[in-house]
N, C-alpha and C positions, 0 to 999 in steps of 0.2 A: 236675719236675711234668708236663712234656709227656709224658715216657715213662710216667709213672704213669697218666695218663688214657687214653693209647692202649693200654697193656697191660691196665689194669683193665677197659677196654671189652670186650676179648676174653674175659677169664675170666668176667666177670659175664654176658656174653651166652650163653656156653655153659651156665651153670646155668639160664638162663631159657628155653632152647630147648623143653623139653617143654610149658611153660605157653604159649609163643607158638604152638606147633603146635595146641594145643586151641582157643585163642582165635581164631586166624586161619584155622583149618580147612585146614592145609597138609600137605604130604607131606615125606618125607625130603629130596627135592631142593629143596623150598621152604626148608627149614631150612639146607641147604647154601648157597643163594643169599644168605641173610641174612648169612652169614659171608663168602662168596667175592665177593659184589658189592663189599664193602669192600676185601678184600685184593687183588683184581685191579686195581681202580682205583688203590689206593695204590702197588702195585708198578709200575704203568704210569707213574706221575707222579713217583716218587722221584728218578730221574735228572735229569729236567727241573727239579725243585725244587732239587736240590743245585747244579746248574750255574747256575741263575738266582740263587740266593743268593750264590754266589761272584761273580757279575757285578754285581748291583745292591744287595747288602747283606744279610748273614745275619740281622741283627736285624729288618730290615723284613719279610723273608719269614717269619721265625719268628712275628712278631706277627700277620701275615695268616693264617697257619695256625691259630693259637690262636682267632682270631675265627671262622673258617669251621668249625672242629671243634666249637666251643661252640654255634654256631647249628645245625649239623647234628644235634647231640645233642638239642637242644630239639625240632627237627622230628621226629626219630625217636620221641620220647615222645608225639607227637600224631598219629602215622600212623594213618589210618583202616582200612588194609588191608595185605596183604602187598606188593603192588606199590609202594605209597607208602613202606613201610618200606625196601624195597630201594633205592628212589630216594634217600631221605634218608640211607641208609647210604653212598651214593656221594658225597653232599655232605660227610659226615664224612670220607670218605677223601681228598677233594681237600685238605681242611685238614690231615689227618694226614700227607699226603705232604710237607708243608712243616715238620714238627716234628722228628722224630728225626734224620734225616741232617743237618739244619741245626744242631741242637743239638750233635750229635757233632762237626761241623766247628768250632763255637764252642769246644768243649772241647779239640779238637786244637790250635787256634791259641792257646789260653790256656796249656796245659801243653806246653812244648817239650821238657822232659827226658823221655827214654823211660820211666824208672822212675816218675816222677810221673804221666805220662800213663797208664801201665798201671794204677796204683792208682786214678786218677780214673775210668777206664773200669770198674774193678771196682766202685766205689761206684755208678756209673751202672747197671751190670748188676744190682746189688743191688736197685734199684728194681723190676726185673722180679719178683724174689722177693717183694717187699712186695705187689705187685699180685696175684701168684698166691696169696699167703697171705690177703690181705684180700678179693679178688674173690669166691671161692666163698661165704664167710661173709656178706659184705655183700650180695652178689647174692641168696643164698638167703633172707636175712631180708627183703629188700625185696620179692622175688617173693611170699613167703608173706603178708606183712602188707599190702602196698599193691598189688602187681601188677607184671607184667613191664615196664610202661612206666616205672616208677620207676627202673629200672636206668640209664637215660640221664640222670636228673636229677643224679647225683653228679658228672658232668662239668662242670656249669654253674659251681658255686662254685670248683672247682679251676682250670678254664679262665680264669675272670675274675681269680683271684688270680695265676696265672702271667702273665697279660697285664700286670697292674700291676707285678709284680716285674721283668719283662723291661724295661719302660720305665724303671724306676729303676736297675737294676744291670747289665744286659748291655750291653757296649760294641758299637758298630757295627764291622763288619769286612767286607772283601771281598778277592777275589783281585787281585793286581797287574795281571793282564791279563784283559780281558773276553772271555768265550767267546760265540760266536755261537749263535743258536738253531738247532736241527736238527729242523725239523718233519717231514721225511720219516722220520728215525730214530724220532721219537716215535710216528708213526702205525704204523710197523712193530712197535714194542714192544707197543702197545695191541692190534694185530691178533693178534700171537703169543699173548699171555696170555689175551685174551678168547676166541679160537677154541679154544685148547687146553682151557681150563677148562670152556667150554660143552660141548665134546665129551665130556669125562670125566663131568660131572655128568648130562647128559641121555642118555648112551649106553645106560643100562639101560632107560629108558622108550622111546626112539626105536628102539633096536636098533643094536648095534655095527656092523652092516654096512649100515645105511641110508645113502642118499645124503647126508643132512644131516650125519651124524656123520663119515662118511668125508671129506666136503668140509671139515669143521672141522679135522680132523687134517692134511689136505693143505694147507689155507691156513696152518696153524701152521708146517708144514715149509717152505713157500715164504717165509714171513715171516722165519724163521731164516736161510735162505740169502741172502735179500735184505739183511737187516740186516748180516750179516758182510761181504758184498761192498761194500755202500754205505758203511759206517762206516770201512772201511780207506782210502777215497779222500778223506775229509773232513779239512780242517785242524783243525776243532773238532768232533769227533764227539760224539754223545750218549753213546756207550759207547766209550771209547778202548781199542781192542783191544790196545794195547801193555801195558796193565795185566796182561793174562793171560800175558805172557811171564814173569812172576814166579810160580814154582811155589807159594810160600806164599799169594799172593793168589788164584790160581786154586783152590787147595785150600780156602782159607777160604770162597770163594764156593760151592763144591759142598757143603762141610760145613754152611754156613748153610742151604742148601736142604734137606739131609737132616735136620738137627736140628729145624728148624721144621716140616717135614712130619711128623716123628714127634710133635711137640707138638700140632699141629693135629688129627691123627688120634687121639692119645691122649685129649685133652679131649673130642672129639666122641663117641668110643666110650664113655668112662666116664660121661659125663653121661646118655646115653640108657640105658645099662645100669643105673645106680644108681636112676634115677627110673622107667623103664618096666618093667624086669624085677624089680628088688628092691622097687619100690613106695615108695621113700623120698621124703620131701618135698624141696623145693628146698633148704631150710636143712640138712637132714640129709645130703643129697648133697654139699653144700658142705663140711660138717664132715668127711665121709669123706676128702675130697681134701686136707685141711689138712696131713697128713704130707708129701706131695709138695711142697706150697708152702713149708713151713718149711725143708725141705732146700735148696730153691732159694734161699731167703732167706739161709741160712747160708753156702752154698758159693759164691755169686756173688762177694761181696767177697773171699773167700779165694782164688778163682781169679785175681782181679786181682793180688793180692799174689804169687801163685805165678808168674804170667806175668812180672811185673816182676823177680822174683828168678831164675827158672830158664828162662824162655822158654815158648813155647806147647805144646811136645810133651806134657809130663806131664799138663797139664790136658785136652788133647784125647784122650789115650789113656784116662785115667780116665773121662772123659765118655762116650766111645764104648762102653767096657766096661760101664758101669752101665746105659746106655740099651738096649744089646743084651740084657743079662741081664733087664731088666724086661720087654721084649717076649717073650723066650723063656719066662718064667714064665707069661705069659698063654697063649701059643700052644701050648706043649708040656706044661705042668703044670697048666693050667686054674686059674690063680690066683683066679678068681672063685668057686671052689668052697669056699674057706675065707677067713675074715677075716685069718688070719695071713699067708697067701700074698699076699692082696690088698694089705695094708698094706706088706709087704716090697717088692712091685713098685712101689708108689707112692713109697716112700723111695728106691729105686734110681733111678727115673726123675727124681725131684727133684734128687738129687745130680748125676746126669749132665747135666741141663739147666742146673743152676746153674753147673757148671764150664765149659760150652761157650761161653757168650756172650763173656766177656772175650777169650779167644784169637782168636775170629773177628774182633772189631772191631779189636783191637790189630794183628793181622796185616794187615788190610785197609788200615789207614792208616799204619802205621809205616814202610813202605818207600817211601812216596810223598812228593814235595815238598809243603810245606804249601799251595802254591798250588792243588794238586789235591785238597786234603783233602775238600772238599765232595762232589766227584764220587766219590772213592774210598769215602767213608763211605756215599754213596747207593747204590753198587753192592752193598755189604755189606747195607744195609737192604733193598734190592730183593730180594736173594737170600733174606732171611728171609721177606718177604711172599710171594714166589713159592712158597717151600717150604710155608708155612702154607696157602696157597690150594690147592696140589696135594695136600697131605696130607688136607685136608677133602674135596676132590673125589674122590680115589682111595679113601680109607677109606669115605666115604659111598656110593660106587658098589659097593664090596664088601659093605657092610651091606645095601644095597638088593637085591643078588643073593643074600643069605643066606650069604655067605662070611665069617663072623665070625672063624674061626680064621686064614684067609688074611690078614685085616686085621691081626691081631696079628703075623704073620710079616713083613708089610710094615714095621711099626714096628721090629721087631727088625733087619730088613735096613738100615733107615735108621741105626740105632745102629752097626751093623757098618761102614757106610760112613764114619761119623765116626771110628771107631777106625782103620781102614786108612789113610784119607787123612791123618788127623792124624799118623800115623807116617811116611808117605812124604813129606809136604810140609813137614816141620819139621826136616829134617836139614841137614848142612853143604852138600851140593850144592844143595838147594832154596834155602837162604839166599843162595848165590852168585848164583842167577838173580834174586833180589830186588835184590841189589846192582847187578847189570848193568842191570836195569830202571830203578832210581833214577838211575843214571848216564846212561842214555838220555834220560830226562826232563830231567835237568840240562843236557845238551848242547843239547837242543831249546830250553830256556828261554834259554840264553846266546845261541843263534843268533837267536832272536826279538829279544832285547834289542839285539844288535849291528845287526840290520836296522833297528830303530827309530832308533838313533843315526845311522845313515847317512842315513835319510830326513830326520831333523831337520836334519842338517848341510846 
């Protein structure tokens, strides 16, 4: 249910963008900020939420997130202007950061058998398909009949129901050893994502060579360098750099960024095209995108079973191939020129995106000790949000510059990245690096336990 409201919020919001632009008198960059204000904040806080949940209790943090997300949704529906809407979207994001990685950590600690876990993650991923199928239709109907503010109302009953069900059914769990807070690392992550996104979104208006934009990109580069150097020296880092010694984990991180950048850009481009250029209503635009959503709904649970039976490679290769083909249809063959090509590209993208989620999540958490499950799942979730944020920022900047064909080639390139990395990071040598990384963590945990025994003695 938490994944449903978070995913539904994204798909419904995209359908409502043209109506919001007219009502709030905003520009393309204003629309980008209604999406990226949320994704940047949630990406910045996911790692903190995951490690905090491992430390003080996953159920407690999860419930707090549900309360904040529900309150933020109510405030968004009451926003008097664009600035207020962006601020309330950030409140939503603070709550959202406490939901999906923590829920994934709960799933990981519940299902210890690898095959059962892969299937459970497949069902979990299927909820994204449900949200993609329901979001455009429900959002379109709400926007047409009531107005864009009503798209946030749907989160209220679902959020309250999830809160009650969590109190009744979800057991409390936490990691055996508490991790210390890393405020410096947290500030560096926020600085990196905020400055990078601001530079991309505002670059077209301010000028790519302006001191402000150059300063943003310089600050982002400095934050990356500082983060890598600082986190290596901490006993309890916000981002444990040892995770990235595992080729499958590193590959899953980049694949998540690529896949969700493609999704963010794909939804942003198609929503504006269907309503602004074709002149469709919000409901009709939502119905046009149902084939993509249905494919995602069907193939997400199938991918979970496929990963459980045969490993992640086949799902990743098929996902990358389908997403690349979809982007090429738009970029090279002008899929928008005919409904047949348009719906073919929608179907291909839906299949690809449906297949990609389960191998990303399963690879991110399967090689790590369960004590690290919250942080590992949070890194995967952060990669998704970073990808979606960058996708909307980059594609929006291309649209603002009039480079529509280039925007589709970027989406095709993201699909190709999934295909290539999925092939390279899922073989025997790559799995060996995951095994060595897991052994490294196991030795570290045994050393910590022995040190505690000595202190107690």
